[in-house]
C-alpha positions as CSV (number, residue, x, y, z in Angstrom):
1,M,-22.6,11.5,0.6
2,A,-25.9,9.9,-0.9
3,N,-25.3,11.5,-4.2
4,L,-21.6,10.6,-4.5
5,S,-20.3,7.6,-6.8
6,K,-18.4,4.7,-5.0
7,K,-15.1,5.9,-6.7
8,Q,-15.6,9.5,-5.1
9,I,-16.4,7.9,-1.7
10,S,-13.3,5.8,-2.0
11,M,-11.1,8.9,-2.9
12,I,-12.5,10.8,0.2
13,H,-11.9,7.7,2.4
14,A,-8.3,7.5,1.0
15,R,-7.8,11.3,1.6
16,E,-8.7,10.9,5.3
17,M,-6.6,7.9,5.7
18,R,-3.7,9.8,4.4
19,K,-4.1,12.2,7.4
20,L,-3.6,9.4,10.1
21,P,-0.9,7.0,8.9
22,T,0.0,4.2,11.2
23,P,3.8,4.6,12.6
24,A,4.9,1.7,9.9
25,E,3.0,3.6,7.2
26,D,4.7,6.9,8.2
27,K,8.2,5.2,8.4
28,L,8.0,3.6,5.1
29,W,6.5,6.9,3.4
30,Q,9.4,8.8,4.6
31,R,11.8,6.4,2.7
32,I,9.7,6.1,-0.6
33,R,8.4,9.5,-1.2
34,H,9.8,12.1,-3.4
35,H,11.2,9.4,-5.8
36,Q,13.8,8.1,-3.4
37,I,14.0,4.7,-4.9
38,N,15.0,4.4,-8.4
39,N,13.1,7.7,-9.2
40,I,9.9,5.8,-8.9
41,H,6.7,7.8,-8.0
42,F,4.7,6.1,-5.2
43,R,1.2,7.3,-4.0
44,R,0.1,6.4,-0.4
45,Q,-3.6,5.2,0.4
46,H,-4.3,4.8,-3.1
47,P,-7.9,3.6,-4.4
48,I,-7.8,0.6,-6.7
49,G,-11.4,-0.4,-7.6
50,D,-13.2,-1.0,-4.6
51,Y,-10.1,-1.2,-2.3
52,I,-7.4,1.5,-1.0
53,V,-3.9,0.2,-0.8
54,D,-1.3,1.5,1.3
55,F,1.2,2.3,-1.4
56,C,1.2,2.1,-4.8
57,A,3.6,2.7,-7.7
58,P,1.2,2.9,-10.8
59,A,3.8,3.3,-13.6
60,R,5.3,0.0,-12.2
61,K,2.0,-1.7,-11.3
62,L,3.4,-2.3,-7.7
63,I,1.4,-2.4,-4.6
64,I,2.9,-2.4,-0.9
65,E,0.8,-3.4,1.8
66,I,1.8,-3.1,5.4
67,D,-0.1,-5.7,7.6
68,G,-1.0,-5.1,11.1
69,G,-2.2,-7.4,13.7
70,F,-3.9,-10.6,12.3
71,H,-7.3,-11.7,13.3
72,A,-9.9,-14.3,12.1
73,G,-10.3,-14.2,8.5
74,Q,-7.3,-11.6,8.0
75,F,-5.4,-14.0,5.9
76,D,-8.2,-15.0,3.7
77,Y,-9.2,-11.5,3.1
78,D,-5.6,-10.3,2.3
79,S,-5.4,-13.2,0.1
80,E,-8.4,-12.2,-1.9
81,R,-7.4,-8.6,-2.2
82,T,-3.8,-9.9,-3.6
83,A,-5.5,-12.0,-6.1
84,I,-7.9,-9.2,-7.4
85,F,-4.7,-6.9,-7.6
86,E,-2.8,-9.5,-9.3
87,S,-5.7,-10.1,-11.9
88,K,-5.3,-6.3,-12.8
89,G,-1.7,-6.7,-13.4
90,Y,-0.2,-5.6,-10.1
91,S,2.5,-7.1,-8.1
92,V,1.9,-7.2,-4.3
93,L,4.5,-6.8,-1.8
94,R,3.4,-7.4,1.9
95,F,5.3,-6.5,4.8
96,R,4.4,-6.7,8.6
97,N,4.2,-3.6,10.9
98,A,7.1,-5.0,12.9
99,E,9.4,-5.6,9.8
100,V,8.9,-1.8,8.9
101,L,9.4,-0.5,12.5
102,E,12.2,-2.7,13.4
103,N,14.3,-3.5,10.1
104,I,13.3,-0.6,7.6
105,E,16.6,-1.0,5.7
106,Q,15.9,-4.7,5.0
107,V,12.1,-3.5,3.8
108,I,13.6,-1.0,1.3
109,Q,16.2,-3.5,-0.1
110,E,13.3,-5.9,-0.8
111,I,11.4,-3.1,-2.5
112,K,14.5,-2.2,-4.4
113,K,14.9,-5.8,-5.6
114,V,11.4,-6.0,-7.2
115,V,11.8,-2.4,-8.8
116,K,15.2,-2.7,-10.4
């Protein structure tokens, strides 16, 4: 990998991450793939700059992140990422793992509100 660009490495990493989704990522993906929400195309584990986002609707400049357990520094890291994405014109929706796993219908309704 020494001769690969950062973008190429990021794309390889994203491809690997798509093979092993978390249960929450898989559950949400089953509900948003194939243009199921307002005919919007979502990508999963999509590279944006130096980061890989859980889900992205490029045409709508929308990012959806699913947050797992929190640990020291996680809030600051997530806030920094959000600020970077917003500076590039993206909107960011964040959901906790538990929200997706326990109340997927509410999560879908929140996404629909943003993309209508």
